[in-house]
Steps between C-alpha positions, in 0.01 A plus 500: 500500500301184555726200543814711546745363752593729791859619501716342768561720802837676501747372757564738790879532489504696826443167675807339341823547696779686322746209491244272335405771249863576410580131463209458258607805298856365477368160396291653222791709373721190495233296325445770236864464398490120484508335157210270417550130573287198418626177645400139558610287795523126438573241766345207683296540819725574795775659289468844662311700236251612764781636716664694215185638332427777758863611475471523121176701525655746746835536322366548146160662568315231306197290587493134600264283296424154637247317286309354794462840664395661170235235435355542848502880465328487159232264635450718809476818291245338270678598180391337175811280496454434871146375440621272222777365725253443786269304271791275402612448859146435625466232232825341615674588173841657449511870418621530139833657409320769301296598806808521721687709241194727474500548877872582488432752222242671724730490804796671331281806437496572874684816616744296709605314184595821316872425532456132420434174678645176628299191410507212747343165408444575132583391236524133595491355149634585155150585372447739790835669432409545134156641584653738755752626242222556245287696747791721606596564137145624431539753782848606389676323787724197551660287769845643575647233726416152626662393828529126549539394865721191486474265797546126552182300545634357826528851646143583393373180664685587821367856502138408438467170687644663813229767516261493795215739576274597786165480325306748715752787472685416179835516680756297309808307606759274344644189658857601402507871419247646747402232753249562780631525857330169581490240224158479336352783710409862418724745690209719610215263580676169544246348261612230255648597164392340174647427160300606194383193310689605185828553686598133505790356299285297257283797400798735476684252279204476262471881486870534422481242221211693342682831547814380323316345207287812442761770553796355308352622165420838660860546611622406152250745344637793699860383468471517119379859542804584712284590801576213738718550808545207739598551864591267785195513729678328790676719753445802722207723400725805451734309268210370291357854491829636367492236224137588417592868463797415280275282281234767464748775421702315234 
């Protein structure tokens, strides 16, 4: 038929080694038995959400939804909402809450979101939380758990202000936690390291002040619904991960 899309070519499984194939089958069986979960991660920049998110995706067979990534994907794909978002961004305007919620609504229809999702970076305000709840209610869904990553501002400032990068390769270091072999130099090339312009104490402090003022009502909103679980985000990654699992499985 004219205009019909060709069917995708079938994957040749004879080229996939047995161990990889069996591991994927076992993963799918495990995922099929998993209950659905829809969660939100809340925490300031540098709190460790990015470290824990892949673990959550793998453990619970759900998809990771970061608003920035979703916006870029929608714009790149040229969807109707993506075109509207691009027009806003090109004009230097903020993308509206309704547009972002619409993009989330499209994203959760993906096959990898069948068992649920973990939202990272949204909602950031009470209005956004209310709009997200309304959209999910229309689709017969709801947020099950909200994990609040608690961390002192001083620790966030130390984590972020100590970051250094090698611009050409993207290799990252930290003055305290992962220092280069030679101070200020990339381990591989010996070229100078740089600090991102937003990773200074003044900028971080301003971002934290905004974060706290915006998210306090969001935390209260979910607390009143009995969905909020707060964890200590300072400590070894495995210990924080254990607390995340306990919060999600309450």
